C-alpha positions in Angstrom: 80.7 114.4 131.5 82.4 116.3 128.5 80.9 115.4 125.1 82.9 116.7 122.1 82.0 116.0 118.5 84.8 116.6 116.1 84.3 116.2 111.9 87.3 115.6 109.6 88.2 114.6 106.6 90.2 111.4 106.3 93.2 113.0 105.1 93.0 115.4 108.6 93.1 112.1 110.7 96.2 110.9 112.1 97.5 107.5 112.9 96.1 107.4 116.5 92.7 108.7 115.4 92.7 105.8 113.1 93.9 103.2 115.3 91.0 104.4 117.8 88.5 104.3 115.1 89.5 100.7 114.2 89.6 99.8 117.7 86.2 101.2 118.2 84.8 99.5 114.8 86.5 96.1 116.1 84.0 95.7 118.8 81.6 94.6 116.2 83.7 93.8 113.1 84.7 90.1 113.7 87.8 90.0 111.6 90.5 91.3 113.6 92.2 94.7 114.3 94.6 94.3 111.7 92.1 93.7 108.8 90.2 96.7 110.3 93.1 98.9 109.9 93.7 97.4 106.1 89.8 98.1 105.4 90.1 101.6 106.2 93.5 102.0 104.4 92.2 100.4 101.4 88.5 101.6 101.2 88.4 105.3 103.0 89.3 108.3 100.6 90.9 111.6 101.5 87.8 113.8 101.5 85.3 111.1 103.3 83.8 112.7 106.4 84.5 111.4 109.8 82.4 112.0 112.9 83.8 111.8 116.2 82.6 111.6 119.5 84.3 112.0 122.7 83.6 111.8 126.2 86.4 113.1 128.4 88.8 112.5 125.3 88.1 109.0 124.8 86.9 108.1 121.5 83.1 106.4 121.9 81.4 107.5 118.9 82.1 107.0 115.4 80.4 107.8 111.9 81.9 107.6 108.5 80.1 109.4 105.4 81.8 108.6 102.5 81.5 111.1 99.6 80.8 109.5 96.2 80.1 110.2 92.3 77.5 108.5 90.5 77.4 108.6 86.7 74.2 108.3 85.1 73.8 106.4 82.1 71.1 108.4 80.3 72.4 112.1 81.3 76.1 111.1 81.5 76.4 113.8 83.9 77.7 112.8 87.5 76.3 113.1 90.5 77.9 113.7 94.4 76.1 111.7 97.0 77.0 110.9 100.5 77.3 107.2 101.3 76.6 106.4 105.3 78.9 103.6 106.0 79.2 103.6 109.8 77.6 104.4 112.7 79.1 102.8 116.1 78.8 103.8 119.9 80.9 102.0 122.4 79.4 99.1 123.8 79.9 100.6 127.6 78.1 103.7 126.4 74.8 102.5 124.3 71.7 102.8 125.8 72.4 106.4 127.1 70.9 108.2 124.1 74.4 109.3 122.6 73.0 108.9 119.1 70.9 111.8 119.2 74.0 114.0 119.2 
């Protein structure tokens, strides 16, 4: 069993990878694949970080870190932060401690 982990900005993902991500998320997202794909294109930004876990070239894990900026009222300064949005392991691979990777 070969485990491979890739980190890509949204702008680096191809349509096939986005479809695989949305298909994986569809296991828990109860609004359908079409809705999931629409959400992905509407709400992810080009510099968001997508972490993909593959076993034998099959996507079995996904994490989305959304890079956002906070404007504070008092100092009027911008602060960057990572918004931890998504963490999912394929239902057939849960309980195997793969999330430790």
